[in-house]
Kinemage of the C-alpha trace (Angstrom):
@kinemage 1
@onewidth
@group {chain A} dominant
@subgroup {mainchain}
@vectorlist {calphas} color= white
{ca met a 1} P 117.621 96.070 111.750
{ca ser a 2} L 114.751 98.252 110.492
{ca val a 3} L 111.504 96.657 109.406
{ca thr a 4} L 109.219 98.508 106.930
{ca tyr a 5} L 105.775 99.271 108.362
{ca leu a 6} L 103.602 98.812 105.332
{ca pro a 7} L 100.651 101.142 106.382
{ca leu a 8} L 103.155 103.986 106.882
{ca gln a 9} L 104.830 103.217 103.619
{ca ala a 10} L 101.440 103.456 101.863
{ca trp a 11} L 100.826 106.869 103.597
{ca asn a 12} L 104.170 108.055 102.315
{ca gln a 13} L 103.196 107.263 98.757
{ca his a 14} L 100.669 110.081 98.793
{ca trp a 15} L 101.954 112.517 101.441
{ca thr a 16} L 105.212 114.085 102.573
{ca leu a 17} L 106.088 116.032 105.737
{ca asp a 18} L 107.718 119.455 105.343
{ca gly a 19} L 108.334 120.787 108.849
{ca thr a 20} L 104.876 121.226 110.302
{ca leu a 21} L 103.184 120.819 106.950
{ca val a 22} L 101.792 117.716 105.298
{ca arg a 23} L 102.034 118.008 101.541
{ca cys a 24} L 100.410 116.119 98.690
{ca arg a 25} L 103.031 114.418 96.564
{ca tyr a 26} L 100.966 114.972 93.397
{ca cys a 27} L 99.734 118.551 93.481
{ca gly a 28} L 102.098 120.036 96.122
{ca val a 29} L 99.311 121.660 98.144
{ca ser a 30} L 100.086 121.706 101.888
{ca gln a 31} L 98.155 121.806 105.127
{ca asp a 32} L 99.356 122.309 108.690
{ca leu a 33} L 99.602 119.077 110.708
{ca thr a 34} L 97.452 120.715 113.417
{ca asp a 35} L 94.595 121.340 110.895
{ca ala a 36} L 92.127 118.462 111.513
{ca gly a 37} L 89.926 119.522 108.561
{ca ala a 38} L 89.668 117.743 105.230
{ca phe a 39} L 92.667 118.221 102.944
{ca gln a 40} L 92.013 120.526 99.966
{ca his a 41} L 93.901 119.363 96.883
{ca ala a 42} L 94.566 121.567 93.860
{ca phe a 43} L 91.874 121.382 91.157
{ca gly a 44} L 92.583 118.437 88.892
{ca cys a 45} L 94.921 116.650 91.353
{ca lys a 46} L 94.863 112.920 90.621
{ca ala a 47} L 94.992 112.205 94.369
{ca arg a 48} L 91.706 114.088 94.957
{ca thr a 49} L 88.891 111.671 95.832
{ca leu a 50} L 85.185 112.043 96.503
{ca glu a 51} L 85.782 110.956 100.070
{ca ala a 52} L 87.398 113.521 102.360
{ca gln a 53} L 90.999 112.920 103.146
{ca his a 54} L 92.560 113.689 106.544
{ca pro a 55} L 96.305 112.943 106.273
{ca ser a 56} L 97.162 114.349 109.720
{ca arg a 57} L 94.571 112.129 111.383
{ca glu a 58} L 95.713 109.149 109.332
{ca leu a 59} L 99.359 109.684 110.258
{ca ala a 60} L 98.528 110.027 113.933
{ca ala a 61} L 96.537 106.756 113.841
{ca leu a 62} L 99.351 104.925 112.011
{ca leu a 63} L 101.943 106.099 114.541
{ca gln a 64} L 99.709 105.128 117.461
{ca gln a 65} L 99.270 101.610 115.923
{ca lys a 66} L 103.030 101.276 115.401
{ca ile a 67} L 103.620 102.188 119.026
{ca gln a 68} L 101.017 99.787 120.279
{ca leu a 69} L 102.534 96.939 118.211
{ca gly a 70} L 105.934 97.730 119.753
{ca leu a 71} L 107.428 98.643 116.399
{ca phe a 72} L 108.552 102.093 117.401
């Protein structure tokens, strides 16, 4: 039986994976998963915040937590 991992579910509300790209679900802009820089949303994107966003780093941290908790 599969158990939903809520932090990963929250990440998926804003981002989607497309091959080696992470893509904003709101503006469609993408960035390579290996790019550790801040994500650059399209102008006017409602997901854009004043604080820099690093979806690749966030995803890596979430997966690492899931592994450490034995949920993977």
